[in-house]
VEXTOR-123648 format. One record per residue (C-alpha): residue in one letter; z, y, x. Coordinates in steps of 0.05 Angstrom, whole numbers, plus 5000, padded with zeros to 4 digits. Example, Ala and Ser with C-alpha at 12.3 -4.5 7.8 and 13.67 -1.06 7.14 Angstrom:
<atoms>
A515649105246;S514349795273;
</atoms>
This chain:
<atoms>
M238374366033;N243974355979;P244673605950;Q245673795889;S238674195883;K235373465892;I236873365822;P230573005785;L227573535735;L223373105692;P229772725666;L233173375648;I227273675615;L225973065581;T233173015549;S232573765537;I227573625493;T229373105464;R236573445441;A231574085409;S227973525371;A234073285345;K237173825324;P236573985245;I233474595213;P238074815163;P234974795094;S235275255032;M241174744994;H244974875054;I248975455088;P249675535158;R255975795200;T259075665265;D266175355275;D270175905312;S275775405349;S269774875382;G263475265371;L258874735341;E254974955287;L256174695215;V251174645161;D255074595091;L251974395020;A251075034976;F256175214929;S251675164861;I250874334887;K258774194903;M259574484834;A254874054804;E256773334839;T264273614824;A261973674749;L258472934750;A264972604775;I269472954732;F265072734670;S265172034703;V273371974706;T273772324638;L268871754607;V273171174630;I280171554609;I277071674538;T274570874533;Y281670634557;S285071094513;V281370814453;L280770114470;I288470114473;Q290070534416;R285469984382;G285369404417;S292569114392;F288869204320;M283468734338;S286568124356;T288468024281;T283068404248;A276068334260;M269668664225;Y263468454220;P256368764204;Q256168524122;Q248268444112;S247567744153;I254067494119;E249967694054;R243467364070;N247466764098;L251566644036;G244566683986;S241566194035;L248065664026;L247565823953;S240965763936;L241265073968;A246264813947;W249765113880;P247164893821;R245765243762;R250964813718;S255264273733;G252263773693;E245364003725;A247063753804;P241963463842;G244962853853;R245762763784;E239162973773;A235162453825;D240261993778;V237462073723;R230162113739;R231261533788;K232661183716;D227761433675;T222561213729;K224360523734;A224660483653;S217160593655;L214860293713;G218459763690;S221459203733;A215959273788;G217560033791;S220260363846;F222161103871;S226361393926;L228562043933;K232962473988;M237862863963;P242463294000;S248863044019;T254063534001;Q253964023940;L257864613935;F262264853864;Y265965393847;L273265203828;G276066003809;R280666003753;M276566313694;D278666463618;T273166043599;D275265343630;N278465083568;S283364663625;S289464673651;G286864393716;L281264563765;V274864633745;A268364633773;K262665013753;G255965223771;W253666023783;L250565983712;E258365763686;C260466393717;V257466933680;A262467583676;K262168293682;P266668653742;S270969173705;R265869763719;K260369793676;D255170063729;I255969523783;S250569873825;T256370433834;S260769943872;Y263870103937;R259869523988;P262469744058;R257269624118;V263369114143;W266868554128;V274168594150;T277367944166;S282467594213;G281067754277;S280767294346;H281867394412;L275467174426;T272867784388;K276168274416;N274168124478;V267068094456;V266968774432;Q271069054486;L265568804532;L260269154492;V264069814492;W264769774566;E257369624569;W254970244537;V260170694567;S256270324638;L250670634613;W252871304612;L256071104688;I249170924722;V245271544686;I250571924721;M251171594792;V243371624796;F243072284783;A248972464827;T245371964878;L239072484874;L242073044874;Y247072934933;N240672664978;G236573264963;F231472944917;L232373494871;T231173994915;N226873694961;E231273835027;L231973065051;S235672725101;P233472155141;D238471695096;S235571915029;Y229671485018;P233770835036;R239571054993;L235571154933;V232370464942;V238770264940;T241370524881;L233970434845;I234469634852;Y242269644830;A241070154769;I233769674752;S239069044750;Y243269384706;F238469574658;F236268784658;H244168524650;F244669094600;W239568804552;Y241468004570;V249468254551;W246168504480;T242067934465;I247467434483;C252967824449;M248067874390;R247067174382;F254667054383;F255267494318;T249667194289;N253266504299;V260666824272;A256167104217;A254266374201;G260766134202;A264566724164;A258966524103;W262465854107;S269866234111;L268066754059;L266466134005;E273165854023;R276866384008;A272766483945;K274865843921;F268665343936;A269264603944;V264664053968;C261663623936;D259262893954;S252462733924;K252962003938;R260461973905;L258062413852;Q252561853825;R258961323823;H263461913791;K264661703720;E264462223668;G271262513644;T275962303705;P277562893761;F273062863819;E275362973886;F271963513922;R273363673993;G275564374012;I270964834069;D272764734142;K277565354170;A277765624234;S284465584238;S289765044295;E294765084237;Y289064854179;V290364134152;P283263894110;L284763924037;S281463613973;F282063863902;D281263423840;A277563843789;V273363603726;F266663943719;K265264473679;H260364073628;E265963463614;V270963933585;D268863963524;L266063233526;P267062863458;R271162273473;S266361733446;L261361923499;I266161883561;D266161323599;D273860993589;T272260513644;P277460583705;S274760923762;P274060563830;G279061073856;R278661443927;A281560803962;R277960233932;D271360653943;P266560143978;E262460654015;A268061144033;D269361114106;D276460884123;P282161394121;K284861104186;E277561294218;V276861924182;S283962144214;A281761944281;A275462344274;L278162854247;A282362894293;T277862854360;L273463424328;E279963874323;K281763834395;V275063924422;Q274364524374;K280364764406;H278064614477;E271664944461;R274765574422;E279365594495;T273365614534;A269366164503;T276166594504;A277066474576;A269966614593;A269767284551;L275267514576;T272667384655;A266567724631;L269468324603;D274268404677;L267468364720;V263968874671;I269669334690;A269569214758;N261869394752;A263570024714;M268670154766;V263670084820;M258770594790;M264671184768;G266871054853;V259571154879;T259771824842;L266971954852;A264571894929;S259372304921;G262572834883;F268672894943;S263472885002;S260473564979;W265773894992;T267873485060;A261373205093;R257973665136;Q250473665169;L253173665239;T247873955302;N246573525364;N252673765394;T255973265361;P255872535387;N257272145327;N252272535280;F247671865262;A253871405263;V256971815204;A250171785163;Q250071045180;I257570885154;G256271295091;S249270845074;L252470155091;A258870425046;L253670614987;L250069924998;G257169485011;S259569734936;L252769734904;S252568934926;L259568854901;G257169114836;A251368714833;S255068074844;T260068234788;M253768324734;F250467564760;A257867294756;S258967644676;A252367474655;M254466664674;H260266694638;L256567004583;T252266344578;I257865964577;L261266284513;S254366334478;S254565554480;S261865414466;Y261065754403;E255565414378;T258564804390;I265465084353;L259565204292;S256364534295;L263764154297;K265564584238;E259064504194;T258963704216;K266463704182;I264164114125;N258963654110;G263163034115;Q260962684180;A266062694225;V266161944227;D259261924243;H260062444304;Y266362094326;K262661404331;K256161654355;R251961484300;Q244961784274;A246362204203;F239962024159;D243062514108;A239763174095;V246663674114;L247464454104;S248564694167;F246065374206;S246565024272;R241664484256;G236664894221;T236164624143;V239865304130;P236165954155;I240066394192;S239467104187;R239067454260;V244367994274;S240468534312;F242369124353;C239869534298;E243869264245;I250669414293;L248170124294;S246670154222;T254769954210;N256470644240;N257171294193;L254872014209;R262572124222;N262971694278;S256872024318;L261172264372;G264571524388;I257371124376;S254471634424;F259471534481;L262970814458;G256570464436;P254370224370;A260869714368;F265070214369;A264170154284;L267169404298;M274369644322;P279169684263;N284070284261;R291370234235;A289170244156;D284569724166;H290569314198;D294169454148;R289569264093;T288870014063;S282870214081;K277270174028;E273169614072;T278169184047;A275969183971;F269069093968;D262268723935;I258668293965;S251768143927;V246767583931;R241167293910;V241266533877;G235566193854;S234365423833;G227365533854;I224565413790;G220365943748;E223066543743;D230066443760;V228966573832;E228167393827;S233767413770;N239567103789;R245267563820;I251667333844;L257567773852;F263167673905;T268568163893;T275468433890;R274868803824;K278168483759;T272168183710;D272768093643;R273667223647;H277767203714;G284266963710;R290067463719;G297367293738;K302667653697;N302768233741;G295668353719;K292368153788;N287267753802;V288667073808;E284066863868;A281967333928;I275767423911;N272567393840;V264467043837;C261167243775;C254167113756;I250167723733;E244667643687;E239968093696;N233867573676;E237367523604;A238068263593;R231068413611;K229567873566;S233968133511;R230868863529;E223968653521;K225268283456;L229068903428;G222269353449;K217868733412;S222468843353;V222669643348;V214969503359;R214069093299;V218469493255;N214470063265;E208169793256;K210669563188;R213070243172;V206970523190;A202570013142;E207770083087;E206270913085;V198970733093;
</atoms>
């Protein structure tokens, strides 16, 4: 018998059955054909599937190219020009002025408390006692007005700033949705980060759809690696949606603090100054009072002080003026040592500079990581689109059939793991950004309230302060809806693909200060908390001319921003009084006729 005929039949039969069972059945989304050169049976994807995968890949690449082109065009403007939501700034201004700006210069809370203290002691006798905790700082308007009756600066309350804008109907004035101001690299990085995060939302949706299509979930034609790839993709997508929520939460917190700082900056531009309430109690009437300038977010800024007289003292008769020499700045027994003040301010400025650099670096790093994550999503989509034309489901005649499928799954797992790591790292840097900017705002308000020395010496300050960061002034929260409301209908296409932050990117006109957003009216409500005044006093920050604010020889405004009080309550009372007079006249006429 031939030796070759002694080959065992059972292993041969089992091998044949195994190979037959491993041979894939060509589904309807695949087109089987035979390669004439090798004799192997190949299964290609259907042409419609290839075109769909290719269209998704082209759309993702086009979206990334458009994003880069828009950011290249407007990115250079954002370093020097910034645009912030105006609604939160208005609400923060109203909160500050309602708490710190008195109705008249002679009715400053410090003076009212001093008068009440004297009257109480006089009524109670020597045994009487009275204690009243006063705010440590107050705000006064030092802008030039025709009613100042003085060649120097005059400190005014809001009822002493009554004026009418150039237009009679102030309701028709332009109130933009955004406030155009000086920009910074920090704001530039945050806005670009929000744009890329929104673009990544499109890319993650495209990637998931391409994965479902490539692995046969939309055509009910699955492969052994379909479910593992789907699980990996869904875990990555869920992680991204949490990352999207966290990024917008941190950035809204950042813009909330920016709006608080912008309110202080707007007061500085509008020529407001800070008055120390304790020093105000020792002030001699008729003599200039030293006001502190509001801290400005600039490395070149030097703390300023202004000598101004109060409005109620300008026309004060000489017989009522106390001619006793003023203690003076240097001889004020309760004033801080100028050397300590300089050292404290220098220390705070150094800390602010360090925190600003830290926040800028953290924002830049987070931006790079978010872009890297977007490139991972685009890469997976491109791989699916490219593989649809080159990948083939091979039969059992190909020994590396399972190896090729395994390599593709491992490549997907490695790419998405890299993307997940960038998301976690960017979230960490965004947390650093938020913490650093909160420190910057806190130190800014520390200097505004005159507590630099207390902070420098690590002493606890017991005075009531004006501070958003400490919660003594209610802060307006910037929300996603507020950012979205800053856009208009003509930007609908840009909002759809680049997100709501598209409205915060300035164009050439904004950068050159020629757009209509640079001329604005900011309307806030200010009340003293007494009776109906809370609802009736409207303060307008405007770039328009008024009938009482100072103008230069060229006819332009002396101040960059005019602040005027609109007497709505007085106008309403006048109308009511006129109406009653008309009614009385009519009643008298009817009585005479009868």
